[in-house]
C-alpha positions as CSV (number, residue, x, y, z in Angstrom):
1,X,0.0,0.0,0.0
2,X,1.5,3.3,-1.1
3,X,-0.2,5.4,1.7
4,X,1.3,3.1,4.4
5,X,4.8,3.5,2.9
6,X,4.4,7.3,2.8
7,X,3.3,7.5,6.4
8,X,6.2,5.3,7.5
9,X,8.7,7.5,5.6
10,X,7.2,10.7,7.2
11,X,7.5,9.1,10.7
12,X,11.1,8.0,10.1
13,X,12.0,11.5,8.8
14,X,10.4,13.2,11.8
15,X,12.2,10.9,14.2
16,X,15.5,11.6,12.4
17,X,15.0,15.4,12.6
18,X,14.0,15.2,16.2
19,X,17.2,13.3,17.0
20,X,19.3,15.9,15.2
21,X,17.8,18.7,17.1
22,X,17.8,16.8,20.4
23,X,21.5,16.0,20.5
24,X,22.4,19.6,21.2
25,X,19.8,20.2,23.9
26,X,20.7,20.0,27.5
27,X,17.8,18.2,29.2
28,X,18.4,20.0,32.5
29,X,17.7,23.5,31.1
30,X,14.3,25.1,30.9
31,X,12.6,24.4,27.6
32,X,9.5,26.6,27.5
33,X,8.8,30.2,28.5
34,X,5.5,32.1,28.8
35,X,6.1,35.5,27.3
36,X,3.7,38.4,28.1
37,X,4.4,41.4,25.9
38,X,3.3,45.0,26.5
39,X,4.0,45.9,22.9
40,X,5.7,44.0,20.1
41,X,5.1,41.5,17.3
42,X,1.9,40.3,18.9
43,X,0.4,43.8,19.1
44,X,-0.7,45.5,22.2
45,X,-0.7,43.3,24.4
46,X,0.1,39.7,23.6
47,X,0.9,36.4,25.2
48,X,3.3,33.9,23.6
49,X,4.8,30.5,24.3
50,X,8.5,30.1,23.5
51,X,10.4,26.8,23.0
52,X,14.2,26.7,23.2
53,X,16.1,24.5,20.7
54,X,19.8,25.0,21.6
55,X,20.8,28.5,20.5
56,X,17.4,29.1,18.9
57,X,14.0,30.2,20.3
58,X,10.8,29.4,18.5
59,X,7.8,31.5,19.5
60,X,4.0,31.5,18.7
61,X,1.3,33.4,20.4
62,X,-1.9,35.4,20.4
63,X,-2.3,39.2,20.5
64,X,-4.5,42.1,19.6
65,X,-4.3,45.2,17.4
66,X,-6.7,48.1,17.1
67,X,-8.8,46.7,20.0
68,X,-10.7,44.2,17.8
69,X,-8.3,42.4,15.4
70,X,-6.7,39.2,16.8
71,X,-3.0,38.7,15.9
72,X,-1.1,35.5,15.6
73,X,2.6,36.1,15.9
74,X,5.3,33.5,15.0
75,X,9.0,34.0,15.1
76,X,12.4,32.2,15.4
77,X,15.4,33.9,17.1
78,X,19.0,33.0,17.4
79,X,20.3,33.8,20.9
80,X,23.9,35.2,20.7
81,X,26.2,35.7,23.6
82,X,27.1,34.2,27.0
83,X,26.1,35.1,30.5
84,X,22.9,36.9,31.6
85,X,22.9,39.6,28.9
86,X,22.4,38.4,25.3
87,X,21.3,39.5,21.9
88,X,18.6,38.0,19.8
89,X,18.5,38.2,16.0
90,X,15.5,36.7,14.3
91,X,12.7,36.7,11.8
92,X,9.0,36.7,12.4
93,X,5.6,37.2,11.0
94,X,2.1,37.9,12.2
95,X,-1.3,37.1,10.8
96,X,-4.0,39.6,11.5
97,X,-7.5,38.0,11.4
98,X,-10.0,40.4,10.0
99,X,-11.5,43.2,12.1
100,X,-12.5,46.6,10.9
101,X,-9.1,47.2,9.3
102,X,-7.8,43.9,7.9
103,X,-4.0,44.2,8.5
104,X,-3.2,41.0,6.7
105,X,0.3,39.5,7.0
106,X,3.4,41.2,8.3
107,X,7.0,40.0,8.1
108,X,9.8,41.4,10.2
109,X,13.5,41.2,11.1
110,X,14.1,41.5,14.8
111,X,16.9,42.7,17.0
112,X,16.4,42.3,20.8
113,X,18.4,42.7,23.9
114,X,17.6,40.0,26.5
115,X,18.6,40.0,30.2
116,X,18.3,36.8,32.2
117,X,17.7,36.6,35.9
118,X,20.5,35.1,38.1
119,X,18.7,31.7,38.4
120,X,17.9,31.7,34.6
121,X,14.2,31.2,35.2
122,X,13.1,34.7,34.1
123,X,14.1,37.3,31.5
124,X,13.4,40.7,30.2
125,X,13.4,41.7,26.5
126,X,13.5,45.0,24.8
127,X,14.2,45.6,21.1
128,X,12.8,46.5,17.7
129,X,11.1,44.6,14.8
130,X,11.3,46.2,11.3
131,X,9.5,44.8,8.3
132,X,6.7,45.2,5.8
133,X,2.9,44.5,5.7
134,X,1.5,42.7,2.7
135,X,-0.2,45.9,1.5
136,X,3.3,47.5,1.2
137,X,3.3,49.6,4.3
138,X,6.5,49.7,6.4
139,X,6.3,48.1,9.8
140,X,8.2,49.3,12.9
141,X,7.3,47.6,16.2
142,X,9.1,48.1,19.4
143,X,9.3,45.1,21.7
144,X,8.9,45.3,25.5
145,X,8.2,42.2,27.6
146,X,9.3,39.6,30.1
147,X,9.3,35.8,30.2
148,X,9.0,33.1,32.8
149,X,10.7,29.8,31.9
150,X,9.5,26.3,33.0
């Protein structure tokens, strides 16, 4: 059966990719963070869940813009530096779902400064996201938020 062979191939590929990503991850570190944001890629305000993969952070969330349009931000960042103070470089996008003003899709490049707590369980983030909306308008979003790891 062709369908069975395809499913088997997909499962083997997923396991292979998970093994590649998993080798560089220290299982004693925090993996997830809840990230409330006052302003940023998710609008004003937003709540995101972050997952750490080695030096990378993958983020997805839910936010709001113009008090009625839900936003769905997604981003991937590379965390650069050692110690408590680090830099994040990344790319992201958001999908705005309807509302009075349909904002559509926005893509950004991101530069953030991140400061970790002494125990590594919390962090603060401040930075800038610069990009473009699908309708051709420039997009400049400051970022201000904090995260709690678990």
